[in-house]
C-alpha positions in Angstrom: 0.0 0.0 0.0 1.3 3.5 -0.8 1.3 6.3 1.7 1.9 10.1 1.1 3.9 11.6 3.9 3.4 15.4 4.1 5.7 17.1 6.6 5.6 20.8 7.4 8.7 22.3 9.0 8.4 24.5 12.1 8.9 28.2 11.1 12.4 29.4 11.4 13.9 25.9 11.5 15.9 25.8 8.2 19.1 25.5 10.2 17.7 22.3 11.9 16.8 20.9 8.5 20.3 21.7 7.1 22.1 20.2 10.1 20.2 16.9 9.8 19.9 16.7 6.0 22.7 14.1 5.5 21.4 11.9 8.3 17.9 12.1 6.8 19.1 11.2 3.3 21.2 8.3 4.7 18.1 7.1 6.6 16.1 7.0 3.3 18.8 4.8 1.8 17.6 2.0 4.1 14.2 2.2 2.5 15.1 2.5 -1.2 12.9 -0.5 -2.1 9.9 1.3 -0.5 10.6 4.8 -1.7 8.6 5.9 -4.7 9.5 9.6 -4.7 10.6 12.2 -2.2 11.6 15.8 -2.1 11.3 19.1 -0.2 8.5 21.7 -0.4 9.9 25.1 -1.3 8.9 28.6 -0.3 8.9 31.7 -2.6 12.5 32.3 -1.7 13.5 28.8 -2.9 14.1 27.7 0.8 13.1 24.2 2.0 10.1 24.3 4.3 8.8 20.8 4.4 9.0 17.3 2.9 6.8 15.1 0.8 7.4 11.4 0.3 5.4 8.6 -1.4 6.4 5.3 0.1 5.2 1.7 0.1 4.4 0.1 3.5 2.4 -2.9 4.6 0.1 -0.7 6.8 -0.3 2.6 8.5 1.6 1.5 11.6 4.7 0.8 9.5 4.5 4.2 8.0 4.2 5.7 11.5 7.3 3.9 12.7 9.2 5.1 9.7 8.3 8.7 10.3 9.0 8.5 14.0 12.6 7.3 13.4 13.4 9.8 10.7 16.3 12.0 11.8 14.3 15.1 10.9 11.6 14.1 13.3 14.0 13.2 16.0 15.6 16.6 15.7 12.2 18.3 16.2 12.1 19.8 12.7 8.4 19.2 11.9 5.4 21.2 13.0 3.1 18.7 11.4 3.3 15.3 9.8 0.3 13.9 7.9 0.3 10.3 6.7 -2.4 9.4 4.2 -3.0 6.2 2.2 -2.7 6.8 -1.5 -3.6 4.9 -4.7 -1.8 5.4 -7.9 -4.2 5.7 -10.9 -2.2 7.5 -13.6 -0.1 7.0 -15.5 -1.2 3.4 -15.7 
């Protein structure tokens, strides 16, 4: 099952994001087989302000565990994390 993980950074936390970026990217390497796509949300000044990932997990609990162990989450970067089941329709 696919899940969209939508993370919004706390305001003023770009330094936290940058300090933990390498650890976050290394963490994602452990989930390469489950990772469909990922990348940051950007503001009008082209600064990273959040993250969006589409990943495959067996269930919502597995997605929750993945998010809880993300170095960004452990560093307190996120103001909000929303995990939603998603079904790919197009392109077929």
